[in-house]
N, C-alpha and C positions, 0 to 999 in steps of 0.2 A: 388688527394691526394697531398697536398703541406705542407711543414713544413719549418723550418728554417735551414735545413741541407745544408751544403756546398757541391755543386756538385763536386768540386775539391777533397774534402776528400773522397767522395763516389767513384770517379774514382780511387783514390789511393788504396782504399780497394780492389776494383775489380782487379786492376793490380796485387796486391799481391796474390789474390786468383788464378788468371789464371797462374801466374808463378809457384806457388806451385803445382797446379793441374797437370800441365805438367810434374812435377816430382813425381807424384803419392802421393802428400801430401795434405790431406783435412783439416789440422789443421786451416789454415787461414779462410777457408770457415766456419767451425764449430764455430770458435770464432766470426764471423761476424753475426751470425744468431740471430734474435729476438726470444724470447720465443714462440711467436705465429706465427712463420714462416710457410709458405707453398710453395711448388714447384708444378708447373703444367708442366708436360712433355707432350707436345702435340703430343701424339702417342696413338694408341689403347691400351687398358688395356690388350689385349692378348699378347702384347710385355711386357716382365717382368719388364721393367723399365718405361712403359707408365702409365699415369694417374696422380692422385693428391697424393702428399706426404706431410704430416703435422708434424711439430715439428722436434726436433733434431733426435728422433728415426726414423721418416719418412725419413729424408735425409740420415741417416745411412743405412736404408733398401734400399733406392734408389741406393746408391753407391755400396752396396753389390750386388744388382741385376745386375747392369752394370758390375761389376768386375767378376761376375759368368759367364758372356757370352763373354766379350771382354777385351782386354788389349789395352789401348791407347798407341800408339807409338809416337803420336804427338797430342797435343791439344793446338792450338795457337789462341790467340785473335789478330785479325788484326786491329781492330779499336773499340773505345768506344766513346760514346757521352753522356754527362751528363747534365741534366737540373733539377734544384730543387732536388727532391727526386727520380728521375728516371735516371737509367743508361741503355743505350741500347748498346749492343756490338755484334760483329759478328766475326767469324773466321772459322777455318778449323780443321779437325781432320783426323788422320789415326789410325784405330783400327784393331786389328787382332782378329778373332774369336778364342776363346779358344779351341773349339772342332775340327774345320776343318783347322785352320791355315790360312784361307782366309783373305786377306787384304781388308778393306773397307775404302774409302776416301770420305769425303764430307764436306759440309759447315754447320754451325750452327748459330743461332741467339738467343740472350738472352735479356730479358727485366726484370731488377731488380728494385724493389721498396724498398726504404729505409725509415725508420722512426727513428729519433734521432740517426743516425749513424749506425743503425743495419738493416740488410736485413729482410724484412717482406714477400717478395714474389719474386719468380723467375719463369719466363715463359721460357721454352726452346723449340725452333723450329728447326727441322732438317728433312732431308728426311728419316723418320723412316721406311717407307715401303721398300726402297732399302736396308737399313741396316738390317732389319729383314729378308728379303729374303736371303741376303748373309749369315746370321747366321742360316738359315733353320727354322726360326720362322714364316715365312709367304711366300706367293707366289703371284706374280704379275698376275697370270692367274686364 
């Protein structure tokens, strides 16, 4: 997928999204979504935030599912690379389980696809099994 989108502008949008998300503010993310947006959380659907989320309602449901189980203490983007309509980013998180209080730390990676300055697709990759185990949602055994 290629369009005439400026990768520098896409990187700036993502920088604003990450800075706001680290402060528990999803407004820049919601403002950047295309009407036909979808997110793929590469985690089993047995994990409440795993699976495919479509449209603005879908991302709201995704964020609600995450918030119901964890509180991010830190969500930092360490690096972003943009080319044409694709932004790839990676970073780290510290989250606390809302029920047990257990702290989970890990790395994440995102692949965002833009069209005409709006995000049409996000893929999120992280160690979902270790996180789910820490939250009592899955077991490694």
